[in-house]
Structure formats: C-alpha cells, structure tokens
MDTraj code that builds the backbone (N, CA, C; nanometers):
import mdtraj as md
import numpy as np

residues = "UNK UNK UNK UNK UNK UNK UNK UNK UNK UNK UNK UNK UNK UNK UNK UNK UNK UNK UNK UNK UNK UNK UNK UNK UNK UNK UNK UNK UNK UNK UNK UNK UNK UNK UNK UNK UNK UNK UNK UNK UNK UNK UNK".split()
xyz = np.array([
    [0.0739, -0.1363, 0.0157],
    [-0.0127, 0.0090, -0.0049],
    [0.0850, 0.1125, 0.0099],
    [0.0485, 0.2394, -0.0853],
    [0.1406, 0.3180, -0.0845],
    [-0.0095, 0.5070, -0.0566],
    [0.0958, 0.5808, 0.0148],
    [0.0397, 0.7149, 0.0240],
    [0.1036, 0.8512, -0.0366],
    [0.0469, 0.9146, -0.0848],
    [0.0736, 1.0304, -0.1214],
    [0.0659, 1.1541, 0.0149],
    [0.1329, 1.2119, 0.0695],
    [0.0783, 1.3227, 0.1355],
    [0.0735, 1.4565, 0.0591],
    [-0.0180, 1.5544, 0.1133],
    [-0.0224, 1.6771, 0.0562],
    [0.1375, 1.7454, 0.0259],
    [0.2277, 1.7292, 0.0807],
    [0.3395, 1.7968, 0.0488],
    [0.4435, 1.7129, 0.0164],
    [0.4283, 1.6164, -0.0642],
    [0.4569, 1.5310, -0.2008],
    [0.5560, 1.4178, -0.1058],
    [0.5278, 1.3508, 0.0524],
    [0.5923, 1.2345, 0.1182],
    [0.5246, 1.1485, 0.0264],
    [0.5859, 1.0389, -0.0303],
    [0.5217, 0.9018, -0.0712],
    [0.6250, 0.7834, 0.0735],
    [0.4831, 0.7441, 0.1413],
    [0.4956, 0.6301, 0.2164],
    [0.4492, 0.4790, 0.1206],
    [0.5766, 0.4426, 0.1803],
    [0.5186, 0.3035, 0.1030],
    [0.5067, 0.1733, 0.2040],
    [0.4173, 0.0727, 0.2293],
    [0.3948, -0.0039, 0.3508],
    [0.3801, -0.1354, 0.2704],
    [0.4321, -0.2504, 0.3233],
    [0.4482, -0.3321, 0.3003],
    [0.4309, -0.4525, 0.4069],
    [0.3595, -0.5898, 0.4072],
    [0.4109, -0.6935, 0.5063],
    [0.5224, -0.7838, 0.5524],
    [0.5619, -0.7617, 0.6719],
    [0.6696, -0.8235, 0.6780],
    [0.7244, -0.9579, 0.5985],
    [0.8581, -0.9868, 0.5425],
    [0.8559, -1.0946, 0.4622],
    [0.8839, -1.1898, 0.5927],
    [0.8214, -1.3309, 0.5555],
    [0.8246, -1.4332, 0.6590],
    [0.9419, -1.5210, 0.6199],
    [0.9869, -1.5586, 0.7295],
    [1.1084, -1.6500, 0.7118],
    [1.1083, -1.8018, 0.6438],
    [1.1658, -1.8022, 0.5111],
    [1.1486, -1.9441, 0.4268],
    [1.1529, -2.0755, 0.5306],
    [1.0436, -2.1748, 0.5505],
    [1.0888, -2.2913, 0.5489],
    [1.1934, -2.3567, 0.5489],
    [1.2352, -2.4606, 0.5982],
    [1.3729, -2.5115, 0.6032],
    [1.3926, -2.5871, 0.4519],
    [1.2524, -2.6676, 0.4242],
    [1.2481, -2.7412, 0.3387],
    [1.2576, -2.6363, 0.1757],
    [1.2849, -2.5350, 0.1614],
    [1.3158, -2.4351, 0.0775],
    [1.1726, -2.3841, -0.0065],
    [1.0797, -2.4366, 0.0538],
    [0.9424, -2.4070, -0.0615],
    [0.8839, -2.3028, 0.0050],
    [0.8133, -2.2342, -0.0690],
    [0.7696, -2.1128, -0.0232],
    [0.5888, -2.1614, -0.1168],
    [0.5464, -2.0921, -0.0065],
    [0.3514, -2.0662, -0.0407],
    [0.3683, -1.9322, -0.0975],
    [0.2533, -1.9494, -0.1638],
    [0.1939, -1.7769, -0.2298],
    [0.0663, -1.8080, -0.2371],
    [0.0617, -1.6882, -0.1560],
    [-0.1433, -1.6571, -0.2246],
    [-0.1798, -1.6152, -0.3584],
    [-0.3070, -1.6566, -0.3798],
    [-0.3308, -1.6451, -0.4755],
    [-0.4628, -1.6067, -0.4872],
    [-0.4786, -1.5020, -0.5246],
    [-0.6501, -1.3981, -0.5012],
    [-0.6645, -1.3993, -0.6504],
    [-0.8143, -1.4574, -0.6407],
    [-0.9084, -1.3941, -0.7801],
    [-0.9315, -1.2835, -0.7311],
    [-0.9336, -1.1816, -0.8711],
    [-0.9909, -1.0905, -0.8635],
    [-1.1085, -1.0479, -0.9331],
    [-1.1317, -1.1758, -1.0026],
    [-1.2588, -1.1057, -1.0903],
    [-1.2784, -1.2295, -1.1944],
    [-1.4016, -1.2289, -1.2583],
    [-1.4290, -1.3523, -1.3818],
    [-1.3108, -1.3723, -1.4661],
    [-1.3051, -1.4739, -1.5203],
    [-1.1888, -1.5419, -1.6204],
    [-1.2748, -1.4511, -1.7533],
    [-1.1746, -1.3618, -1.8557],
    [-1.2203, -1.3171, -1.9839],
    [-1.2047, -1.4291, -2.0862],
    [-1.3179, -1.3874, -2.1493],
    [-1.3638, -1.4976, -2.2540],
    [-1.2300, -1.4642, -2.3535],
    [-1.1933, -1.5476, -2.4368],
    [-1.1383, -1.5925, -2.5570],
    [-1.1910, -1.5819, -2.6475],
    [-1.2102, -1.4973, -2.7307],
    [-1.2754, -1.5065, -2.8858],
    [-1.2187, -1.6093, -2.9691],
    [-1.2587, -1.7110, -3.0359],
    [-1.2105, -1.7851, -3.1380],
    [-1.2428, -1.7327, -3.2730],
    [-1.1085, -1.7709, -3.3433],
    [-1.1719, -1.7308, -3.4935],
    [-1.1693, -1.8300, -3.5618],
    [-1.2050, -1.9896, -3.4932],
    [-1.2660, -2.0645, -3.5969],
    [-1.3778, -2.0828, -3.6669],
])
top = md.Topology()
chain = top.add_chain()
for i, resn in enumerate(residues, 1):
    res = top.add_residue(resn, chain, resSeq=i)
    for name in ("N", "CA", "C"):
        top.add_atom(name, md.element.get_by_symbol(name[0]), res)
traj = md.Trajectory(xyz[None], top)
C-alpha cells in the first residue's frame, strides 16, 4: 500500500517477510480478482 501526502512525501508499506521454511518451499497466496475473461476464437 502506498500513500502520498499533500507535501509530496510517498509512504510505502508492505507486510513483513516471513522466514522461508527449511524445506526451501515458498507458499504464495493466490487471490482471484474477478471472472475469467472470455477469449474469442476465429474458428
């Protein structure tokens, strides 16, 4: 998230980085933002 003040100061905030599990696996959360866009076919 970012915020720009009236005097031009940009403040950026982000979640803390979690330590990686010992297995080296990284879990990435997936968030759907809307319906799937239809692709038109020329067949």
